[in-house]
VOGU-3710 file (C-alpha; in Angstrom, 3 decimals, decimal comma):
1> xxxxxxxxxx> 68,180/118,715/20,205  69,431/121,672/17,875  72,020/124,366/19,327  71,179/127,994/17,964  74,189/130,418/18,091  72,872/133,886/17,924  74,288/137,293/19,088  72,690/139,115/22,209  72,778/142,536/20,695  70,975/141,176/17,121
11> xxxxxxxxxx> 68,837/139,320/19,474  67,486/142,779/21,327  67,546/144,536/17,881  65,007/142,564/16,433  63,056/142,320/19,734  62,740/146,130/19,661  63,611/146,775/23,023  66,901/146,171/24,944  66,634/143,463/27,684  68,951/142,563/30,129
21> xxxxxxxxxx> 71,202/139,425/29,503  70,557/137,669/32,801  66,578/137,922/32,146  66,735/136,675/28,938  68,981/133,539/30,477  66,336/132,912/33,017  63,194/133,926/30,556  64,381/132,025/26,908  64,253/128,834/28,915  60,838/128,838/29,596
31> xxxxxxxxxx> 59,738/128,979/26,155  61,253/125,545/25,648  65,125/125,249/25,437  68,008/124,857/27,299  71,409/127,492/27,764  74,281/125,472/25,971  76,700/128,508/26,741  77,303/132,218/26,993  80,369/133,324/25,820  80,215/137,330/25,924
41> xxxxxxxxxx> 77,621/138,475/23,610  77,395/135,107/21,855  74,447/132,869/22,842  74,058/129,225/22,642  70,931/127,659/23,450  69,441/124,332/22,989  65,624/124,210/21,343  63,265/121,632/21,483  62,623/119,921/18,327  59,178/120,124/17,873
51> xxxxxxxxxx> 59,122/124,277/17,583  61,516/124,687/14,227  60,512/128,190/14,227  62,727/128,700/17,006  65,565/127,719/14,975  66,669/130,947/14,138  67,393/134,242/15,736  64,686/135,791/14,096  62,320/133,315/15,345  63,344/133,763/18,614
61> xxxxxxxxxx> 62,856/137,208/18,843  59,477/137,142/17,778  58,445/134,497/20,024  60,441/136,083/23,205  58,838/139,813/21,922  54,980/138,316/22,447  56,150/136,319/25,506  57,815/139,434/27,214  54,497/141,193/26,581  56,397/144,085/24,008
71> xxxxxxxxxx> 53,898/142,965/21,168  51,500/140,325/21,945  49,389/138,490/19,240  49,188/137,246/15,727  52,375/138,568/13,763  51,029/139,367/10,094  53,669/139,031/7,236  52,487/141,390/3,835  53,273/139,102/0,817  52,974/140,320/-2,740
81> xxxxxxxxxx> 52,594/138,225/-6,061  55,940/138,497/-7,836  54,381/137,342/-11,139  57,561/134,304/-11,286  56,154/130,988/-12,515  58,172/127,745/-11,584  56,906/124,684/-14,297  57,210/121,544/-12,723  57,967/119,151/-15,428  56,278/115,114/-15,526
91> xxxxxxxxxx> 59,036/112,924/-14,492  60,448/114,368/-11,160  57,389/112,558/-9,725  59,627/109,491/-9,618  62,664/110,865/-8,806  61,521/113,733/-6,117  58,079/115,030/-6,367  57,502/118,314/-4,965  59,000/121,756/-5,091  57,790/125,032/-3,590
101> xxxxxxxxxx> 59,152/128,484/-3,863  58,989/132,027/-2,855  61,046/135,572/-3,670  62,695/137,183/-0,737  63,421/141,214/-1,740  65,611/144,009/-0,766  67,528/141,828/1,850  70,548/143,945/3,435  72,921/140,999/3,830  75,219/140,939/6,778
111> xxxxxxxxxx> 77,614/138,371/8,292  74,917/138,090/11,178  72,331/137,568/8,747  74,578/134,913/6,904  75,136/133,490/9,727  71,592/132,954/10,836  70,869/131,909/7,439  73,144/129,056/7,139  72,490/127,973/10,809  68,726/127,959/10,413
121> xxxxxxxxxx> 69,262/125,758/7,003  71,624/123,519/8,725  68,713/122,808/11,675  66,108/122,640/9,110  67,484/119,798/7,014  68,540/117,934/10,128  65,072/118,359/11,657  62,435/119,086/9,469  64,352/117,833/6,463  65,475/114,384/7,856
131> xxxxxxxxxx> 68,813/114,956/6,426  67,758/116,319/3,287  65,904/113,649/2,333  62,179/115,095/3,103  63,203/118,464/2,418  65,904/120,452/1,113  66,600/124,126/0,544  67,913/125,580/-2,122  69,128/129,731/-1,709  69,942/131,700/-4,505
141> xxxxxxxxxx> 70,831/135,051/-5,623  68,419/136,352/-8,118  70,922/138,676/-10,153  71,812/136,669/-13,045  68,913/134,281/-13,670  65,303/135,072/-15,341  61,928/133,423/-14,934  60,145/131,162/-15,499  62,177/128,567/-13,976  61,832/124,871/-14,742
151> xxxxxxxxxx> 62,197/121,820/-12,123  62,749/118,552/-14,380  64,134/115,076/-14,303  67,127/114,491/-16,341  69,880/111,996/-17,126  72,895/111,779/-14,894  75,236/112,589/-17,753  73,275/114,837/-19,667  73,755/118,312/-18,283  76,999/119,658/-16,506
161> xxxxxxxxxx> 77,620/122,556/-14,466  80,013/124,057/-11,986  78,523/123,324/-8,859  79,395/125,593/-5,526  82,446/124,977/-3,808  84,203/123,274/-7,159  86,414/124,977/-9,931  85,154/122,287/-12,492  82,164/121,775/-14,325  81,034/118,257/-13,731
171> xxxxxxxxxx> 78,384/116,301/-14,837  75,769/114,926/-12,011  77,387/111,604/-11,554  80,781/113,047/-11,277  79,350/115,565/-8,475  77,763/112,549/-6,599  81,068/110,661/-6,396  83,863/113,770/-6,005  82,000/116,879/-4,472  81,514/116,725/-0,371
181> xxxxxxxxxx> 78,239/117,198/-0,345  77,652/114,733/-3,150  79,250/111,643/-1,131  77,123/113,083/1,966  73,830/112,486/0,269  74,397/110,604/-2,520  72,181/107,891/-0,810  69,199/109,890/-1,227  69,378/109,403/-5,275  70,861/106,141/-5,100
191> xxxxxxxxxx> 69,009/103,668/-7,704  66,855/106,661/-9,305  67,216/106,485/-12,966  66,649/109,935/-13,378  68,075/113,283/-11,119  66,197/116,526/-10,317  67,759/119,335/-11,683  66,528/123,190/-11,195  67,015/125,881/-14,054  66,114/128,921/-15,162
201> xxxxxxxxxx> 64,536/130,706/-18,728  67,922/130,302/-20,350  69,161/126,933/-18,857  71,174/128,379/-16,058  71,493/126,030/-13,740  70,061/127,207/-10,511  70,541/123,553/-8,431  71,095/119,773/-8,480  68,651/119,093/-5,240  69,299/117,915/-2,744
211> xxxxxxxxxx> 72,988/117,920/-3,246  74,425/121,215/-4,504  73,643/124,962/-6,086  75,535/126,195/-8,944  77,946/128,504/-8,655  75,453/131,277/-10,332  73,173/131,885/-8,093  75,745/131,888/-5,019  74,432/134,724/-2,144  77,107/137,017/-1,076
221> xxxxxxxxxx> 77,533/140,502/0,388  76,572/142,094/-2,477  72,865/140,008/-2,780  69,756/142,154/-2,491  67,250/139,327/-3,983  66,854/135,977/-2,811  65,057/133,016/-5,048  64,192/130,056/-2,892  63,761/126,456/-3,934  62,443/123,683/-1,363
231> xxxxxxxxxx> 62,393/120,455/-3,279  61,170/116,940/-1,189  59,032/114,104/-0,954  56,291/115,546/1,722  54,192/119,098/0,498  53,106/119,633/3,750  57,088/119,509/5,309  57,859/121,824/2,350  55,280/124,582/2,817  56,121/124,747/6,400
241> xxxxxxxxxx> 59,952/125,030/6,091  59,060/127,338/3,197  56,649/129,786/5,445  59,664/129,507/8,652  62,378/130,654/6,330  60,210/133,396/4,692  59,012/135,065/8,100  62,765/134,978/9,318  63,191/137,373/6,563  60,199/139,318/7,278
251> xxxxxxxxxx> 61,531/139,723/11,056  64,407/141,716/8,880  62,007/143,940/7,144  62,784/142,150/3,852  59,738/142,472/1,405  58,164/138,840/0,910  57,139/137,917/-2,815  54,923/134,084/-3,562  55,602/132,265/-6,800  53,251/130,664/-8,948
261> xxxxxxxxxx> 54,101/126,745/-9,055  52,761/125,247/-11,880  52,661/121,237/-11,854  51,407/119,031/-14,616  47,828/118,585/-13,121  47,288/121,588/-10,954  48,813/124,688/-9,779  49,763/125,984/-6,215  50,845/129,944/-4,805  53,581/129,369/-2,188
271> xxxxxxxxxx> 54,134/130,557/0,280  50,692/130,668/1,698  51,251/133,022/4,875  47,694/133,399/6,098  46,800/132,139/9,145  44,765/128,894/9,685  41,643/129,054/12,144  40,626/126,544/14,795  38,376/126,450/18,123  39,463/126,123/21,498
281> xxxxxxxxxx> 36,618/124,738/24,346  37,594/127,041/27,496  36,454/123,730/29,183  39,082/121,745/27,869  41,826/124,100/28,662  40,520/124,336/32,435  40,444/120,317/32,665  44,130/119,848/31,524  45,321/123,491/33,633  43,869/121,913/36,980
291> xxxxxxxxxx> 41,736/125,135/37,570  39,249/127,129/36,175  40,322/129,512/33,647  37,928/132,348/31,884  37,639/132,611/28,096  39,245/136,082/28,492  42,356/134,685/30,346  43,149/131,984/27,921  42,820/134,850/24,892  45,823/136,543/26,620
301> xxxxxxxxxx> 47,973/133,968/27,229  47,487/132,492/23,933  48,331/136,156/22,428  51,779/136,172/24,665  52,626/132,958/22,623  52,040/134,954/19,451  48,371/133,375/18,779  45,531/135,610/17,207  42,763/134,831/19,535  39,388/136,292/20,119
311> xxxxxxxxxx> 36,271/135,038/22,378  33,219/133,865/20,882  30,535/133,260/22,996  31,444/130,221/25,214  34,490/129,179/22,827  37,395/130,897/21,521  38,731/131,276/18,031  42,110/130,942/17,580  44,441/131,981/14,598  47,592/129,643/14,297
321> xxxxxxxxxx> 50,533/131,535/12,642  51,625/129,947/9,132  55,244/129,362/10,440  53,796/127,318/13,715  54,503/123,440/12,127  53,691/122,011/15,601  50,196/122,577/16,138  48,555/119,459/15,245  45,850/119,125/18,224  44,073/121,405/20,848
331> xxxxxxxxxx> 46,394/119,707/23,151  48,733/121,854/21,653  47,314/124,620/22,109  46,760/123,913/26,214  50,513/123,295/26,068  51,131/126,913/24,967  48,950/128,280/27,358  50,535/126,563/30,522  54,344/127,791/29,020  52,381/131,279/29,130
341> xxxxxxxxxx> 50,954/130,770/32,191  54,558/129,450/33,762  54,922/125,663/35,125  56,629/127,664/38,081  53,084/129,374/38,616  51,221/126,240/39,314  50,421/125,142/42,819  51,481/121,867/43,677  48,812/119,468/45,360  48,379/115,907/46,847
351> xxxxxxxxxx> 46,128/113,478/44,545  42,643/114,015/44,637  41,945/110,131/44,900  44,635/108,134/47,256  44,623/104,812/45,389  47,665/102,040/45,510  49,200/99,940/42,886  49,334/96,410/43,113  50,927/93,497/41,106  49,151/91,806/38,673
361> xxxxxxxxxx> 47,903/87,960/39,526  50,861/86,695/37,121  53,600/88,912/38,579  52,351/88,164/42,199  53,278/84,764/41,641  56,498/85,171/40,229  57,284/87,414/43,049  56,754/84,843/45,437  58,502/82,213/42,848  61,694/84,439/43,114
371> xxxxxxxxxx> 61,275/85,018/47,133  61,185/81,110/47,444  63,934/80,073/44,940  66,481/82,936/46,245  65,751/81,571/49,594  66,995/78,066/48,626  70,670/79,794/47,403  70,137/80,780/43,755  70,502/83,945/41,665  68,169/85,631/39,221
381> xxxxxxxxxx> 69,386/86,194/35,878  67,300/88,080/33,075  68,344/86,939/29,599  66,545/88,221/26,043  63,433/86,518/24,775  65,180/86,666/21,013  67,298/83,430/20,337  68,592/81,311/17,532  67,724/78,020/16,103  71,285/76,574/16,795
391> xxxxxxxxxx> 70,955/78,123/20,423  67,657/76,415/21,066  68,064/72,967/19,191  71,489/72,051/18,153  73,573/73,702/21,046  71,059/71,435/23,271  71,736/68,126/21,210  68,326/68,193/19,842  66,934/67,921/16,486  65,418/70,984/14,840
401> xxxxxxxxxx> 62,117/71,532/16,145  59,024/74,031/15,834  59,582/77,995/16,778  58,480/81,504/15,653  61,105/82,811/13,267  61,980/86,430/12,812  61,378/87,383/8,988  64,016/89,908/9,114  66,693/88,740/11,215  69,914/91,437/12,424
411> xxxxxxxxxx> 72,052/89,278/13,486  72,747/85,592/13,492  72,223/84,917/16,859  68,876/86,478/17,054  66,870/84,328/14,318  63,942/83,275/16,455  62,190/83,449/20,026  62,994/80,801/22,601  60,832/77,855/23,067  62,802/77,184/26,685
421> xxxxxxxxxx> 64,783/78,548/29,320  67,185/76,455/30,026  69,815/77,509/26,872  69,625/81,118/28,164  70,931/79,894/31,494  73,784/77,506/29,994  74,950/80,938/28,148  75,885/82,323/31,453  77,519/79,334/32,832  79,742/79,448/29,616
431> xxxxxxxxxx> 80,445/83,323/30,086  81,590/82,604/33,755  83,080/79,154/33,704  86,179/80,977/34,897  84,397/81,550/38,144  84,302/79,185/41,209  81,634/76,745/41,529  79,108/76,173/43,049  77,205/78,196/40,797  73,360/78,157/40,919
441> xxxxxxxxxx> 71,162/80,658/38,936  67,844/80,691/37,736  65,625/82,722/35,354  61,599/83,035/35,331  60,374/84,755/32,091  58,407/84,091/29,276  58,914/81,677/25,885  56,909/81,464/23,119  55,383/78,271/22,088  52,588/78,211/19,373
451> xxxxxxxxxx> 53,739/81,860/18,743  52,280/82,540/22,250  53,713/83,448/25,150  53,995/81,528/28,285  55,531/81,679/31,805  58,366/79,250/32,756  60,632/78,566/35,393  64,371/77,144/35,424  66,785/76,749/37,850  70,247/74,882/37,272
461> xxxxxxxxxx> 72,815/73,994/39,175  76,948/73,620/38,014  79,362/71,964/40,364  81,398/69,017/41,347  78,512/66,920/43,018  75,833/67,964/40,889  73,521/64,854/40,231  70,258/63,708/39,448  69,686/63,060/43,272  70,749/66,623/44,479
471> xxxxxxxxxx> 68,115/68,182/41,458  65,555/65,925/42,491  65,820/67,113/46,347  65,847/70,974/45,553  62,743/70,339/43,206  60,704/68,158/45,999  61,830/71,102/48,458  60,716/73,604/46,251  57,343/72,335/45,515  56,684/71,548/49,265
481> xxxxxxxxxx> 57,327/75,726/49,867  54,953/76,454/47,025  52,419/74,342/48,896  52,252/71,608/45,786  51,234/68,253/47,026  49,543/66,514/43,918  52,563/65,911/42,153  54,086/62,861/40,214  57,738/62,257/38,799  58,156/59,911/35,857
491> xxxxxxxxxx> 61,202/58,689/34,243  61,700/60,706/30,991  63,863/60,418/27,789  65,467/63,825/26,834  68,089/64,264/24,101  69,429/67,179/26,385  69,590/65,061/29,577  71,929/62,285/30,490  70,062/58,727/29,928  68,214/57,166/32,726
501> xxxxxxxxxx> 68,944/60,665/35,004  65,838/62,378/33,584  62,000/62,726/34,926  59,061/64,890/33,932  56,914/66,663/36,576  53,220/66,010/36,735  51,085/68,333/38,947  47,418/67,291/39,078  47,706/65,290/36,400  49,365/67,824/34,092
511> xxxxxxxxxx> 52,442/67,344/32,029  54,457/71,268/33,760  58,017/70,372/32,810  61,031/68,108/33,645  64,330/67,934/35,196  67,705/66,116/35,407  71,418/65,768/34,985  72,799/67,396/31,708  74,339/65,161/28,776  78,377/65,710/28,768
521> xxxxxxxxxx> 77,871/66,384/25,006  75,962/69,529/25,643  78,376/70,444/28,677  81,065/70,306/25,763  79,241/72,531/23,418  79,227/75,121/25,826  83,150/74,608/27,315  82,132/73,657/30,738  83,658/70,914/32,778  81,708/70,265/36,064
531> xxxxxxxxxx> 78,476/68,460/36,425  75,282/70,570/36,005  71,265/69,637/36,830  69,036/71,898/35,537  64,776/71,664/36,145  62,088/73,570/34,179  58,629/74,245/34,576  55,681/75,922/33,623  54,779/78,599/36,147  50,866/78,475/36,081
541> xxx> 50,177/75,385/38,574  52,900/76,194/41,107  50,580/77,677/43,840
//
């Protein structure tokens, strides 16, 4: 989870009231966080990733101001039209299709604000931005650039500029190969014939998104006006991220301005900080809270979480802040009501209906089988259902047969679903061949036959006296304890087992499996020296 670093004095200044460090240490976790450390006035707090609006000290101050009751309800931000235009040319739709923008004026830059901005940018890139592939943020000093701005797609070697952190002028391919940020994020543009590029009215370079900005627009202590560009592949995520950044600057008292973004086929104005409205049923809230809550109480709790709320007859009209990217459903509002109410205030109670769980029928069968086989001195193993054709057939001295193949296997050891259990047991014996004998193991699990799961049981013994006769004796003892009387054993020819030392098992006239003494060639394939016997059965008729 993202760890946000901020200064205690800066936080309380933004909150508008002094709050004791001890109280903050207790209260901040209640809104969805965990303290990583406190070093003097420096707080390091780990916030849940579903609240990107809390990835800055400004967002934390806003949330705590409402939560502690200093200023509840919806925060309103006044946004003015800047008159600036950002033109989007055709061609970017195949490279990095979307861009949004905003302008911030009269910013009082400081070390604290710079650190907060860089921290917020990094955390938003990591979460909402999916490592810049979905959203990338550009922050520019406006003093040397002139609108209208143009977002376009260019050939990699057709433009050159000086990127941040480099002394040389470079083309875009050189940046991807030589600049540290280019090396880190080149994969986002891999295979693209054109690259995204942002310039002003005089072709001054603002940025090569999502890689690096130009030196011309570097933000410093003298910066007073900021131009934001956010590019990416998801327009909704871009708008949400822009709203979070703009409102964070609004908490610092900066003036916020919108930008007209002209796409080839439509226009949008960003950011849009108007709250969205939704309805909330008090009965729905009460059902999840576990007790009756009045509309007035829900309204008060929502306001403590920064929402606007009004009681309208039997329902609530809720205004969602533009910076809350996590509100997707009414249940998200119920969660915030519960947070404001306080999880520690819920009274524990016993379940209203006393019920007792029980195993499903097939699980009950397997449970009984396990107890029987363990009583016979076998140890249970659990192995993967994924296997390979080599393991299922070739190593077992069998021709390649029918199996369910994996379309895109990640390793050569996991190319298909297993068709029987014995190969899995053979692998266990192989890796334990240095252990003393006798070794007796079993597994109950699914195999896949004709693309359907089928439950089987396999038991195997490895020791110097293992033989067809000893395996037959163990099998008959097992069937007797299971209560199976109507069974028949018939001679069977199976390439995994020695000729004349293998038999099939029929229960109630149905072929249920086989047992025998494993062929020396199979033992050699697994590096085993002692005789090995095995029995494998379907579980369906064992009781």
